[in-house]
C-alpha atoms as an extended CHARMM CRD file, in Angstrom:
* protein
*
       186  EXT
         1         1  MET       CA              0.0000000000        0.0000000000        0.0000000000  PROA      1               0.0000000000
         2         2  HSD       CA              1.1020000000        3.5540000000       -0.7380000000  PROA      2               0.0000000000
         3         3  TYR       CA              0.8160000000        6.4290000000        1.7410000000  PROA      3               0.0000000000
         4         4  TYR       CA              0.7260000000       10.1940000000        1.3330000000  PROA      4               0.0000000000
         5         5  PRO       CA              2.5530000000       12.1620000000        4.0610000000  PROA      5               0.0000000000
         6         6  ILE       CA              0.7440000000       15.3620000000        5.0450000000  PROA      6               0.0000000000
         7         7  THR       CA              0.9120000000       17.9320000000        7.8310000000  PROA      7               0.0000000000
         8         8  ILE       CA             -2.5010000000       19.1410000000        9.0060000000  PROA      8               0.0000000000
         9         9  ALA       CA             -2.9070000000       21.6910000000       11.7970000000  PROA      9               0.0000000000
        10        10  GLY       CA              0.7660000000       21.1400000000       12.6680000000  PROA      10              0.0000000000
        11        11  LEU       CA              0.4010000000       17.3610000000       12.9560000000  PROA      11              0.0000000000
        12        12  LYS       CA              2.0150000000       14.8580000000       10.6080000000  PROA      12              0.0000000000
        13        13  ARG       CA             -0.0520000000       11.9820000000        9.2780000000  PROA      13              0.0000000000
        14        14  ASP       CA              0.3930000000        9.3300000000        6.5750000000  PROA      14              0.0000000000
        15        15  LEU       CA             -2.8170000000        8.8860000000        4.6030000000  PROA      15              0.0000000000
        16        16  PRO       CA             -3.3420000000        5.5010000000        2.9370000000  PROA      16              0.0000000000
        17        17  ILE       CA             -3.9010000000        5.8620000000       -0.7980000000  PROA      17              0.0000000000
        18        18  CYS       CA             -7.1100000000        4.0260000000       -1.7100000000  PROA      18              0.0000000000
        19        19  LYS       CA             -8.6860000000        3.0450000000       -5.0120000000  PROA      19              0.0000000000
        20        20  VAL       CA            -11.8640000000        4.8280000000       -6.1130000000  PROA      20              0.0000000000
        21        21  SER       CA            -11.6930000000        3.6400000000       -9.7410000000  PROA      21              0.0000000000
        22        22  ASP       CA             -9.0430000000        2.1210000000      -12.0190000000  PROA      22              0.0000000000
        23        23  SER       CA             -7.6880000000        5.5990000000      -12.7660000000  PROA      23              0.0000000000
        24        24  LEU       CA             -8.4570000000        7.4760000000       -9.5300000000  PROA      24              0.0000000000
        25        25  TYR       CA             -7.0100000000        6.9420000000       -6.0710000000  PROA      25              0.0000000000
        26        26  ILE       CA             -7.4630000000        9.1960000000       -3.0430000000  PROA      26              0.0000000000
        27        27  GLY       CA             -5.6520000000        9.8230000000        0.2190000000  PROA      27              0.0000000000
        28        28  ALA       CA             -8.0260000000        8.4970000000        2.8810000000  PROA      28              0.0000000000
        29        29  PHE       CA             -8.4030000000       10.9850000000        5.7180000000  PROA      29              0.0000000000
        30        30  VAL       CA            -10.3810000000        9.5270000000        8.6200000000  PROA      30              0.0000000000
        31        31  MET       CA            -10.6090000000       11.4530000000       11.8820000000  PROA      31              0.0000000000
        32        32  PHE       CA            -12.3970000000        8.6790000000       13.8000000000  PROA      32              0.0000000000
        33        33  GLY       CA            -10.2370000000        7.5910000000       16.7150000000  PROA      33              0.0000000000
        34        34  ASP       CA             -7.6660000000       10.3730000000       16.2460000000  PROA      34              0.0000000000
        35        35  ALA       CA             -8.5260000000       12.8040000000       19.0430000000  PROA      35              0.0000000000
        36        36  GLU       CA             -5.3130000000       14.7820000000       18.5750000000  PROA      36              0.0000000000
        37        37  ILE       CA             -6.0120000000       15.6420000000       14.9300000000  PROA      37              0.0000000000
        38        38  THR       CA             -9.6990000000       16.2990000000       15.6450000000  PROA      38              0.0000000000
        39        39  VAL       CA             -8.9190000000       18.8320000000       18.3850000000  PROA      39              0.0000000000
        40        40  ALA       CA             -6.1950000000       20.5380000000       16.3320000000  PROA      40              0.0000000000
        41        41  CYS       CA             -8.2890000000       20.7660000000       13.1590000000  PROA      41              0.0000000000
        42        42  ALA       CA            -11.2930000000       22.1390000000       15.0530000000  PROA      42              0.0000000000
        43        43  ARG       CA             -9.0830000000       24.8070000000       16.6210000000  PROA      43              0.0000000000
        44        44  GLU       CA             -7.6040000000       25.8450000000       13.2600000000  PROA      44              0.0000000000
        45        45  LEU       CA            -10.9360000000       25.8760000000       11.4220000000  PROA      45              0.0000000000
        46        46  LEU       CA            -12.4560000000       28.0520000000       14.1410000000  PROA      46              0.0000000000
        47        47  LYS       CA             -9.6190000000       30.5280000000       13.5520000000  PROA      47              0.0000000000
        48        48  LEU       CA            -10.7650000000       30.7620000000        9.9160000000  PROA      48              0.0000000000
        49        49  ALA       CA            -14.4350000000       31.2690000000       10.7830000000  PROA      49              0.0000000000
        50        50  LYS       CA            -15.3900000000       34.9100000000       10.9770000000  PROA      50              0.0000000000
        51        51  PRO       CA            -16.7390000000       35.6410000000       14.4870000000  PROA      51              0.0000000000
        52        52  GLY       CA            -20.4390000000       36.4310000000       14.3800000000  PROA      52              0.0000000000
        53        53  SER       CA            -20.8120000000       35.2240000000       10.7660000000  PROA      53              0.0000000000
        54        54  TYR       CA            -22.9430000000       32.1840000000       11.5960000000  PROA      54              0.0000000000
        55        55  ASP       CA            -25.5890000000       31.0580000000       14.0530000000  PROA      55              0.0000000000
        56        56  TYR       CA            -25.1990000000       27.2840000000       13.6810000000  PROA      56              0.0000000000
        57        57  MET       CA            -22.8820000000       24.7240000000       12.1170000000  PROA      57              0.0000000000
        58        58  LEU       CA            -24.0150000000       21.8170000000        9.9300000000  PROA      58              0.0000000000
        59        59  THR       CA            -22.2200000000       18.7110000000        8.6680000000  PROA      59              0.0000000000
        60        60  ALA       CA            -23.1610000000       15.4470000000        6.9870000000  PROA      60              0.0000000000
        61        61  GLU       CA            -22.9710000000       12.0810000000        8.6930000000  PROA      61              0.0000000000
        62        62  ALA       CA            -20.5350000000       10.4700000000        9.5400000000  PROA      62              0.0000000000
        63        63  LYS       CA            -16.8140000000       11.2070000000        9.2850000000  PROA      63              0.0000000000
        64        64  SER       CA            -17.1860000000       14.8960000000       10.2070000000  PROA      64              0.0000000000
        65        65  ILE       CA            -19.1990000000       14.3220000000       13.3740000000  PROA      65              0.0000000000
        66        66  PRO       CA            -16.1810000000       14.3370000000       15.7230000000  PROA      66              0.0000000000
        67        67  LEU       CA            -14.9380000000       17.5140000000       14.0170000000  PROA      67              0.0000000000
        68        68  ILE       CA            -18.1740000000       19.5000000000       14.3140000000  PROA      68              0.0000000000
        69        69  HSD       CA            -18.6570000000       18.3120000000       17.8850000000  PROA      69              0.0000000000
        70        70  GLU       CA            -15.1820000000       19.5180000000       18.8210000000  PROA      70              0.0000000000
        71        71  MET       CA            -15.7330000000       22.8160000000       17.0010000000  PROA      71              0.0000000000
        72        72  ALA       CA            -18.9410000000       23.3070000000       18.9820000000  PROA      72              0.0000000000
        73        73  ARG       CA            -17.1920000000       22.3990000000       22.2360000000  PROA      73              0.0000000000
        74        74  GLN       CA            -14.2960000000       24.7780000000       21.6240000000  PROA      74              0.0000000000
        75        75  SER       CA            -16.5250000000       27.6480000000       20.4610000000  PROA      75              0.0000000000
        76        76  GLY       CA            -19.1310000000       27.2090000000       23.2000000000  PROA      76              0.0000000000
        77        77  ALA       CA            -21.9270000000       26.4350000000       20.7290000000  PROA      77              0.0000000000
        78        78  GLU       CA            -24.7650000000       24.5680000000       22.3960000000  PROA      78              0.0000000000
        79        79  THR       CA            -26.3010000000       23.2440000000       19.1760000000  PROA      79              0.0000000000
        80        80  TYR       CA            -25.0580000000       21.9450000000       15.8320000000  PROA      80              0.0000000000
        81        81  PHE       CA            -26.7830000000       19.9500000000       13.1250000000  PROA      81              0.0000000000
        82        82  ILE       CA            -25.9960000000       16.6840000000       11.3710000000  PROA      82              0.0000000000
        83        83  ALA       CA            -27.5690000000       15.7480000000        8.0530000000  PROA      83              0.0000000000
        84        84  ARG       CA            -28.2800000000       12.0310000000        8.3920000000  PROA      84              0.0000000000
        85        85  LYS       CA            -27.5460000000        9.5930000000        5.5650000000  PROA      85              0.0000000000
        86        86  GLY       CA            -30.6060000000        7.4890000000        6.2330000000  PROA      86              0.0000000000
        87        87  MET       CA            -34.1330000000        8.0410000000        7.4080000000  PROA      87              0.0000000000
        88        88  LYS       CA            -34.5810000000        7.3230000000       11.1250000000  PROA      88              0.0000000000
        89        89  VAL       CA            -37.8420000000        6.9650000000       13.0310000000  PROA      89              0.0000000000
        90        90  TYR       CA            -37.0170000000        9.9820000000       15.1560000000  PROA      90              0.0000000000
        91        91  LEU       CA            -36.5710000000       12.2650000000       12.1110000000  PROA      91              0.0000000000
        92        92  THR       CA            -40.1650000000       13.4440000000       12.0980000000  PROA      92              0.0000000000
        93        93  ASP       CA            -41.3020000000       15.7660000000        9.2900000000  PROA      93              0.0000000000
        94        94  ALA       CA            -37.8850000000       15.3330000000        7.6860000000  PROA      94              0.0000000000
        95        95  ILE       CA            -36.6330000000       17.1480000000        4.6140000000  PROA      95              0.0000000000
        96        96  HSD       CA            -34.1390000000       15.4620000000        2.3210000000  PROA      96              0.0000000000
        97        97  VAL       CA            -31.9330000000       15.7320000000       -0.7670000000  PROA      97              0.0000000000
        98        98  THR       CA            -30.0210000000       13.2190000000       -2.8900000000  PROA      98              0.0000000000
        99        99  VAL       CA            -26.2170000000       13.2530000000       -3.1520000000  PROA      99              0.0000000000
       100       100  ARG       CA            -23.5370000000       11.1710000000       -4.8900000000  PROA      100             0.0000000000
       101       101  SER       CA            -20.2250000000       11.1970000000       -2.9950000000  PROA      101             0.0000000000
       102       102  ILE       CA            -16.8570000000       10.1990000000       -4.4600000000  PROA      102             0.0000000000
       103       103  THR       CA            -16.2330000000        7.7990000000       -1.5710000000  PROA      103             0.0000000000
       104       104  THR       CA            -19.5730000000        5.9800000000       -1.6900000000  PROA      104             0.0000000000
       105       105  GLN       CA            -19.9880000000        5.5720000000       -5.4650000000  PROA      105             0.0000000000
       106       106  HSD       CA            -23.7970000000        5.5950000000       -5.3150000000  PROA      106             0.0000000000
       107       107  ASP       CA            -26.6720000000        7.9520000000       -4.6160000000  PROA      107             0.0000000000
       108       108  GLN       CA            -27.3810000000        8.6930000000       -0.9710000000  PROA      108             0.0000000000
       109       109  GLU       CA            -30.1310000000       10.6360000000        0.7260000000  PROA      109             0.0000000000
       110       110  LEU       CA            -29.3690000000       13.3210000000        3.3100000000  PROA      110             0.0000000000
       111       111  TYR       CA            -32.0930000000       13.9780000000        5.8860000000  PROA      111             0.0000000000
       112       112  LEU       CA            -32.7350000000       16.7060000000        8.4070000000  PROA      112             0.0000000000
       113       113  SER       CA            -35.5530000000       16.5230000000       10.9320000000  PROA      113             0.0000000000
       114       114  GLY       CA            -38.3880000000       19.0000000000       10.7610000000  PROA      114             0.0000000000
       115       115  ALA       CA            -37.4400000000       20.2530000000       14.2340000000  PROA      115             0.0000000000
       116       116  ASP       CA            -33.8630000000       20.9520000000       13.1070000000  PROA      116             0.0000000000
       117       117  ALA       CA            -35.1190000000       22.5690000000        9.9060000000  PROA      117             0.0000000000
       118       118  ALA       CA            -37.3130000000       24.8770000000       11.9930000000  PROA      118             0.0000000000
       119       119  LYS       CA            -34.2980000000       25.9570000000       14.0660000000  PROA      119             0.0000000000
       120       120  ILE       CA            -32.3270000000       26.6660000000       10.8750000000  PROA      120             0.0000000000
       121       121  ARG       CA            -35.0910000000       28.8070000000        9.3170000000  PROA      121             0.0000000000
       122       122  GLY       CA            -33.8280000000       32.3710000000        8.9860000000  PROA      122             0.0000000000
       123       123  LYS       CA            -30.4420000000       31.5180000000       10.5280000000  PROA      123             0.0000000000
       124       124  ARG       CA            -26.9050000000       31.8030000000        9.1640000000  PROA      124             0.0000000000
       125       125  ILE       CA            -25.2860000000       28.3900000000        8.6840000000  PROA      125             0.0000000000
       126       126  LEU       CA            -21.6260000000       27.4070000000        8.5010000000  PROA      126             0.0000000000
       127       127  ILE       CA            -21.1880000000       24.1320000000        6.6100000000  PROA      127             0.0000000000
       128       128  VAL       CA            -18.3080000000       22.0040000000        7.9080000000  PROA      128             0.0000000000
       129       129  ASP       CA            -16.8120000000       18.8700000000        6.3250000000  PROA      129             0.0000000000
       130       130  ASP       CA            -13.7000000000       16.7750000000        6.7090000000  PROA      130             0.0000000000
       131       131  VAL       CA            -12.8490000000       16.7100000000        2.9790000000  PROA      131             0.0000000000
       132       132  ILE       CA            -14.3900000000       18.5830000000        0.0820000000  PROA      132             0.0000000000
       133       133  SER       CA            -13.7010000000       16.8720000000       -3.2290000000  PROA      133             0.0000000000
       134       134  THR       CA            -16.3010000000       16.9910000000       -5.9960000000  PROA      134             0.0000000000
       135       135  GLY       CA            -18.5100000000       19.3120000000       -3.9660000000  PROA      135             0.0000000000
       136       136  GLU       CA            -21.5550000000       17.0300000000       -4.2440000000  PROA      136             0.0000000000
       137       137  SER       CA            -21.9570000000       16.6110000000       -0.4730000000  PROA      137             0.0000000000
       138       138  LEU       CA            -21.4650000000       20.3470000000       -0.0160000000  PROA      138             0.0000000000
       139       139  GLN       CA            -24.1920000000       21.0960000000       -2.5890000000  PROA      139             0.0000000000
       140       140  ALA       CA            -26.5340000000       18.6580000000       -0.8670000000  PROA      140             0.0000000000
       141       141  MET       CA            -25.9930000000       20.3360000000        2.5130000000  PROA      141             0.0000000000
       142       142  GLU       CA            -26.5530000000       23.7320000000        0.8760000000  PROA      142             0.0000000000
       143       143  ALA       CA            -29.8150000000       22.4140000000       -0.6010000000  PROA      143             0.0000000000
       144       144  LEU       CA            -30.9400000000       21.1930000000        2.8410000000  PROA      144             0.0000000000
       145       145  VAL       CA            -30.1960000000       24.6130000000        4.3360000000  PROA      145             0.0000000000
       146       146  ALA       CA            -32.1460000000       26.2930000000        1.5290000000  PROA      146             0.0000000000
       147       147  GLN       CA            -35.1250000000       23.9170000000        2.0080000000  PROA      147             0.0000000000
       148       148  ALA       CA            -35.0880000000       24.7350000000        5.7050000000  PROA      148             0.0000000000
       149       149  GLY       CA            -35.0620000000       28.4730000000        4.9660000000  PROA      149             0.0000000000
       150       150  GLY       CA            -31.5480000000       29.0910000000        6.2700000000  PROA      150             0.0000000000
       151       151  ILE       CA            -28.6820000000       31.0320000000        4.7020000000  PROA      151             0.0000000000
       152       152  VAL       CA            -25.2830000000       29.4630000000        4.0650000000  PROA      152             0.0000000000
       153       153  THR       CA            -22.6890000000       32.0110000000        5.1720000000  PROA      153             0.0000000000
       154       154  GLY       CA            -19.5820000000       29.8270000000        5.0080000000  PROA      154             0.0000000000
       155       155  ARG       CA            -18.1510000000       26.5320000000        3.8310000000  PROA      155             0.0000000000
       156       156  MET       CA            -15.0770000000       24.9290000000        5.3260000000  PROA      156             0.0000000000
       157       157  ALA       CA            -13.2000000000       21.6720000000        5.4520000000  PROA      157             0.0000000000
       158       158  VAL       CA            -10.0150000000       20.2300000000        6.8210000000  PROA      158             0.0000000000
       159       159  LEU       CA             -8.8610000000       19.2030000000        3.3390000000  PROA      159             0.0000000000
       160       160  ALA       CA             -9.7160000000       20.3010000000       -0.2060000000  PROA      160             0.0000000000
       161       161  GLU       CA             -9.1250000000       17.3920000000       -2.5440000000  PROA      161             0.0000000000
       162       162  GLY       CA             -8.2030000000       17.6740000000       -6.2190000000  PROA      162             0.0000000000
       163       163  ASP       CA             -9.9160000000       20.5390000000       -8.0250000000  PROA      163             0.0000000000
       164       164  ALA       CA            -11.7420000000       21.6410000000       -4.8640000000  PROA      164             0.0000000000
       165       165  GLN       CA             -8.5680000000       23.4010000000       -3.7440000000  PROA      165             0.0000000000
       166       166  LYS       CA             -9.0810000000       25.8880000000       -6.6050000000  PROA      166             0.0000000000
       167       167  ARG       CA            -12.4740000000       26.9610000000       -5.2920000000  PROA      167             0.0000000000
       168       168  SER       CA            -12.7280000000       30.4540000000       -3.8370000000  PROA      168             0.0000000000
       169       169  ASP       CA            -15.9640000000       29.7890000000       -1.9170000000  PROA      169             0.0000000000
       170       170  ILE       CA            -14.4890000000       27.3580000000        0.6240000000  PROA      170             0.0000000000
       171       171  GLN       CA            -11.9460000000       27.6590000000        3.3930000000  PROA      171             0.0000000000
       172       172  PHE       CA             -9.6890000000       24.7090000000        4.1630000000  PROA      172             0.0000000000
       173       173  LEU       CA             -6.5740000000       23.8760000000        6.1260000000  PROA      173             0.0000000000
       174       174  GLU       CA             -4.6120000000       21.8940000000        3.5350000000  PROA      174             0.0000000000
       175       175  PRO       CA             -4.8330000000       20.8080000000       -0.1080000000  PROA      175             0.0000000000
       176       176  LEU       CA             -4.9380000000       17.0840000000       -0.8610000000  PROA      176             0.0000000000
       177       177  PRO       CA             -4.0300000000       15.8360000000       -4.3280000000  PROA      177             0.0000000000
       178       178  VAL       CA             -5.5870000000       12.8500000000       -6.0700000000  PROA      178             0.0000000000
       179       179  PHE       CA             -3.3900000000        9.9720000000       -7.1510000000  PROA      179             0.0000000000
       180       180  ASN       CA             -2.5260000000        7.5240000000       -9.9140000000  PROA      180             0.0000000000
       181       181  PRO       CA             -2.6150000000        3.7480000000       -9.2600000000  PROA      181             0.0000000000
       182       182  ASP       CA              1.1300000000        3.7540000000       -8.5270000000  PROA      182             0.0000000000
       183       183  GLY       CA              0.7190000000        6.3240000000       -5.7300000000  PROA      183             0.0000000000
       184       184  THR       CA              2.0730000000        9.2960000000       -7.6900000000  PROA      184             0.0000000000
       185       185  VAL       CA              0.1910000000       12.5860000000       -7.6850000000  PROA      185             0.0000000000
       186       186  LYS       CA             -2.0760000000       13.1410000000      -10.7290000000  PROA      186             0.0000000000
């Protein structure tokens, strides 16, 4: 297996390079179980967020949950929102959108409960993700915010993968290239 060495929020990590298709491989960044990187990334992303520019934060299930929780803890936010990837019995009056993510290779639904949507209505929302790549998940979260009547005031991620690093509408800590089958950067 090939690895990509990267420094994120001052911490060095080796990301395993994983196959998405015969011609596309990605550096897998998974925060689960890595409290040190989660705390450091939350701290650095909060430095990028303009104070007073958002009322709530939103992310999609699942890999960004530790990140948004830590960002809320560090910032003193009492509430944040998670767009769920499946309908749950407790998501009453849910709204939803369809998304195709580079890492899942199939359509997924993102759901937000009616109660959460009501809290978002008229509020400024900061969208947070671990990695932004194609932007499909980001667009889906934006669509959920719009359905709920909220206003997206910022988009941020730990890493911007491939062409996402050229986008001017997102803030991120580090760029992440995509790879060839032999582990070299595309």
